[in-house]
Backbone as JSON, one array per atom type, in Angstrom:
{
  "sequence": "XXXXXXXXXXXXXXXXXXXXXXXXXXXXXXXXXXXXXXXXXXXXXXXXXXXXXXXXXXXXXXXXXXXXXXXXXXXXXXXXXXXXXXXXXXXXXXXXXXXXXXXXXXXXXXXXXXXXXX",
  "N": [[62.35, 157.41, 15.15], [61.36, 155.08, 12.55], [61.68, 151.89, 12.63], [60.67, 150.33, 10.64], [60.7, 150.96, 8.78], [63.34, 151.89, 8.55], [64.72, 148.94, 8.38], [63.33, 147.92, 6.35], [64.97, 148.98, 4.42], [67.38, 148.55, 5.43], [67.24, 145.94, 4.62], [66.2, 145.4, 1.5], [69.18, 146.54, 0.81], [70.98, 145.16, 2.02], [70.54, 142.6, 0.47], [70.87, 143.68, -1.77], [73.68, 143.58, -2.01], [74.28, 141.27, -0.9], [73.34, 140.1, -3.71], [75.29, 140.52, -5.29], [77.37, 139.21, -4.73], [76.86, 136.75, -4.67], [76.87, 136.18, -7.64], [78.94, 137.11, -8.28], [80.3, 134.81, -7.72], [79.61, 132.54, -9.35], [80.68, 134.6, -11.83], [82.8, 136.39, -12.27], [83.44, 138.42, -13.32], [80.83, 139.83, -14.42], [80.0, 140.09, -11.64], [81.39, 141.76, -10.76], [80.75, 143.89, -12.22], [77.77, 144.2, -11.61], [78.63, 145.07, -8.66], [80.13, 148.24, -9.09], [78.08, 148.85, -10.49], [76.49, 151.67, -9.38], [74.5, 151.37, -6.42], [74.26, 151.0, -3.77], [74.68, 154.25, -4.12], [73.24, 155.15, -5.57], [71.0, 154.12, -3.83], [71.02, 155.92, -0.76], [70.97, 157.98, -1.77], [67.96, 158.09, -3.29], [66.53, 156.94, -0.89], [68.02, 159.05, 1.04], [66.26, 161.31, -0.8], [63.68, 160.87, 0.16], [63.58, 160.97, 2.59], [63.9, 163.09, 3.77], [64.03, 164.94, 1.44], [65.37, 167.15, 0.59], [67.08, 168.66, -1.87], [69.35, 170.97, -2.06], [70.83, 167.88, -0.47], [70.87, 165.74, -0.96], [72.15, 166.39, -3.36], [74.82, 167.57, -2.48], [74.61, 164.63, -1.26], [75.12, 163.09, -4.02], [77.66, 163.77, -4.55], [79.95, 164.0, -2.48], [79.99, 161.23, -2.21], [80.82, 160.67, -5.18], [83.13, 161.72, -4.7], [84.73, 160.67, -2.77], [84.57, 157.63, -4.09], [86.57, 158.09, -5.91], [88.6, 158.06, -3.83], [88.53, 155.72, -3.43], [89.66, 154.03, -5.25], [92.61, 154.04, -5.91], [92.4, 151.62, -3.01], [91.61, 148.82, -4.93], [92.71, 148.59, -7.11], [95.52, 148.21, -5.47], [94.93, 146.14, -3.95], [94.46, 143.98, -6.14], [96.53, 143.81, -7.62], [98.42, 143.3, -5.06], [96.93, 141.03, -4.63], [97.56, 139.96, -6.97], [100.45, 139.0, -7.26], [100.59, 137.07, -5.53], [100.18, 137.83, -2.33], [99.36, 136.72, 0.36], [95.68, 137.18, 1.05], [94.67, 137.6, 3.6], [97.58, 140.55, 4.65], [96.78, 141.41, 2.49], [94.08, 142.29, 2.54], [94.86, 143.72, 4.69], [96.04, 145.78, 3.63], [94.89, 146.54, 1.83], [93.11, 147.83, 3.21], [94.42, 149.77, 4.69], [95.0, 151.6, 2.64], [92.67, 152.08, 1.08], [91.96, 153.47, 3.7], [93.74, 155.55, 3.28], [92.59, 156.96, 0.39], [90.25, 157.9, 1.0], [91.25, 159.68, 4.35], [93.04, 161.6, 2.4], [91.48, 162.51, -0.42], [89.47, 163.72, 1.45], [90.8, 166.11, 3.76], [91.69, 166.92, 0.65], [88.92, 168.19, -0.56], [88.06, 169.09, 1.81], [89.8, 171.47, 2.46], [89.01, 172.41, -0.48], [86.43, 173.24, -0.11], [84.65, 171.39, -0.6], [81.29, 169.08, -0.16], [82.36, 167.17, 2.0]],
  "CA": [[62.38, 156.8, 14.32], [60.69, 154.68, 12.07], [62.69, 151.09, 12.74], [60.34, 148.76, 9.64], [61.05, 152.16, 6.86], [64.46, 151.4, 8.45], [64.47, 147.51, 8.29], [63.3, 148.25, 4.71], [65.65, 149.75, 3.94], [68.48, 146.81, 5.27], [66.88, 144.67, 4.21], [66.7, 146.32, 0.4], [70.5, 147.13, 0.96], [71.0, 143.17, 1.82], [70.18, 141.81, -0.79], [71.78, 143.79, -3.27], [74.93, 143.48, -1.82], [73.96, 139.41, -1.24], [73.2, 139.08, -5.24], [76.31, 141.01, -6.4], [78.71, 138.31, -3.71], [76.47, 135.29, -5.24], [76.78, 136.87, -8.83], [80.73, 137.18, -8.33], [80.83, 133.2, -7.63], [79.66, 132.28, -10.65], [80.48, 135.31, -13.07], [83.31, 137.4, -11.13], [82.92, 139.77, -14.62], [79.05, 140.55, -13.96], [79.6, 140.63, -10.26], [81.95, 142.69, -10.61], [79.66, 144.97, -13.58], [77.25, 145.09, -10.46], [79.03, 145.97, -7.96], [80.63, 148.88, -9.67], [77.01, 149.61, -9.82], [76.07, 153.04, -7.89], [73.51, 150.74, -6.33], [74.3, 151.29, -2.69], [74.95, 155.48, -4.15], [71.58, 155.5, -5.66], [70.06, 154.15, -3.34], [71.22, 155.96, -0.39], [69.89, 159.18, -2.79], [66.72, 157.97, -2.63], [66.28, 157.33, 1.1], [68.36, 160.52, 1.54], [65.33, 162.4, -0.46], [62.66, 159.83, 0.73], [63.22, 161.42, 3.8], [63.91, 165.05, 3.86], [63.45, 165.8, 0.24], [66.91, 168.3, 0.29], [67.46, 168.35, -3.46], [70.51, 170.52, -1.16], [71.56, 167.1, 0.68], [70.8, 165.26, -2.04], [73.33, 167.39, -5.07], [75.85, 167.54, -2.03], [75.67, 162.94, -0.97], [75.7, 162.64, -4.7], [79.04, 165.52, -4.39], [80.56, 163.79, -1.65], [80.02, 160.46, -2.94], [81.91, 161.0, -5.73], [84.72, 161.99, -3.87], [85.2, 158.94, -2.16], [84.72, 156.71, -4.64], [88.22, 158.76, -6.33], [89.47, 157.71, -3.5], [88.88, 155.11, -2.92], [89.94, 153.67, -6.34], [93.41, 152.61, -5.45], [93.07, 150.66, -2.33], [90.73, 148.35, -5.59], [94.34, 148.42, -8.13], [96.81, 147.63, -4.55], [94.44, 144.18, -3.84], [94.46, 142.87, -7.04], [98.15, 143.59, -7.69], [99.0, 141.86, -4.81], [96.97, 139.05, -4.87], [98.55, 138.8, -8.64], [101.72, 138.28, -7.48], [101.31, 135.85, -4.53], [100.54, 137.69, -1.43], [98.01, 136.15, 1.27], [94.78, 137.52, 1.23], [94.46, 138.47, 4.71], [97.7, 141.09, 4.04], [96.76, 142.08, 1.1], [92.94, 143.41, 2.18], [94.48, 145.0, 4.88], [96.69, 146.33, 2.75], [93.34, 147.47, 0.53], [91.98, 149.1, 3.97], [94.94, 150.97, 5.25], [95.58, 152.08, 1.09], [91.09, 152.4, 1.63], [91.28, 154.99, 4.35], [94.62, 157.01, 2.81], [92.8, 157.38, -0.15], [88.98, 159.04, 2.24], [92.08, 160.73, 4.33], [93.3, 162.13, 1.35], [89.56, 163.68, -0.64], [88.6, 164.53, 3.63], [92.11, 167.27, 3.46], [92.16, 167.91, -0.14], [88.06, 168.43, -0.42], [87.57, 169.87, 2.79], [89.76, 173.29, 1.38], [88.39, 173.36, -1.38], [85.63, 173.88, 0.32], [83.0, 169.96, -0.59], [81.05, 168.87, 1.11], [83.22, 165.56, 2.42]],
  "C": [[62.07, 155.76, 14.18], [61.07, 153.42, 12.05], [61.8, 149.64, 11.15], [60.31, 149.95, 9.04], [62.88, 151.46, 7.2], [65.18, 150.11, 8.02], [64.17, 147.59, 6.87], [64.19, 147.72, 3.9], [67.56, 149.23, 3.6], [68.18, 146.86, 4.72], [66.89, 144.43, 2.59], [68.52, 146.31, 0.19], [71.08, 145.91, 0.32], [70.88, 142.67, 0.9], [70.84, 142.12, -2.01], [73.23, 143.71, -2.88], [75.26, 141.98, -1.32], [73.89, 139.28, -2.77], [74.22, 139.91, -5.35], [77.3, 139.62, -5.51], [78.1, 136.94, -4.89], [77.06, 134.91, -6.39], [78.15, 135.79, -8.71], [81.05, 135.58, -8.62], [80.75, 133.01, -9.19], [80.13, 133.09, -11.77], [81.78, 136.83, -11.99], [83.21, 139.08, -12.66], [81.85, 140.6, -14.07], [79.24, 140.76, -12.95], [80.07, 141.86, -9.21], [81.31, 144.52, -10.86], [79.02, 145.69, -11.63], [77.39, 145.59, -8.74], [79.59, 147.17, -7.65], [79.14, 149.61, -9.62], [76.55, 151.12, -8.92], [74.67, 152.83, -7.11], [73.36, 151.77, -4.76], [73.91, 153.8, -2.93], [73.37, 156.09, -3.79], [70.45, 155.18, -4.59], [69.68, 154.96, -1.24], [70.13, 157.92, -0.88], [68.92, 158.57, -2.16], [66.37, 158.18, -1.61], [66.83, 158.93, 0.57], [66.63, 161.93, 0.84], [64.53, 161.53, -0.58], [62.03, 161.16, 2.2], [63.36, 162.6, 4.52], [63.16, 165.62, 2.24], [63.77, 167.85, -0.14], [67.1, 167.95, -0.8], [68.83, 169.74, -2.84], [71.26, 169.15, -0.87], [71.83, 166.83, -0.16], [72.42, 165.67, -3.29], [74.6, 166.93, -3.55], [76.49, 165.83, -1.81], [75.98, 162.84, -2.04], [77.26, 163.65, -4.62], [80.17, 164.25, -3.04], [80.66, 161.96, -2.44], [80.84, 160.07, -4.16], [83.2, 160.61, -6.11], [85.45, 160.82, -3.98], [85.01, 158.06, -2.7], [86.65, 156.95, -5.53], [88.91, 157.98, -5.29], [89.65, 156.69, -2.68], [89.08, 153.62, -3.93], [91.45, 153.02, -6.47], [94.07, 151.61, -4.37], [92.02, 149.16, -3.53], [92.41, 148.23, -6.25], [94.94, 147.82, -6.51], [95.92, 146.13, -3.98], [94.58, 143.46, -5.33], [95.91, 142.85, -7.98], [98.99, 142.99, -6.41], [98.69, 140.32, -4.21], [97.4, 138.62, -6.35], [99.56, 138.56, -8.35], [102.02, 138.39, -6.22], [100.87, 136.93, -2.94], [99.83, 137.78, -1.04], [97.0, 137.27, 1.21], [94.46, 138.27, 2.22], [95.46, 140.09, 4.49], [96.89, 142.28, 3.52], [95.19, 142.67, 1.94], [93.2, 144.39, 3.8], [95.33, 145.86, 4.87], [96.15, 147.54, 2.14], [93.1, 148.2, 1.7], [92.41, 150.14, 4.51], [94.3, 151.81, 3.71], [93.91, 152.81, 1.28], [90.85, 154.85, 2.54], [92.45, 155.22, 3.48], [93.94, 158.09, 2.09], [91.33, 158.46, 0.42], [90.35, 160.07, 2.79], [92.58, 162.44, 3.28], [91.98, 162.98, 0.79], [89.04, 164.07, 0.66], [90.15, 165.89, 3.01], [91.75, 168.09, 2.55], [90.9, 168.81, -0.58], [88.21, 169.13, 0.84], [88.87, 171.65, 2.7], [89.62, 173.34, 0.67], [87.05, 174.03, -1.24], [83.36, 172.62, -0.24], [82.82, 169.59, -0.6], [80.97, 166.69, 1.43], [82.77, 165.64, 3.22]]
}
């Protein structure tokens, strides 16, 4: 394993996440837009292509990323609704994580049964 290359991947990815959170402090709409962009997925596709050059693996990653995004959407809705209805942050976050895991589990079960790369 090339630790320098891994460090570069981690640094680039981490900077993008930090940038999104810093922008969100000033403007939640723009921060949300940046956070919703498929930056992490796109970087993962680029890193995987650079590492393997395998179109099939990259395509499978793109499909799996799309399916898991669908599975995670209810978690974000639950978090927003709970916070707007006065639920404290920590219980809301824990519930959002649970809903997210349920979504991922559902996509994994359904996708696996249908032969999707999940």
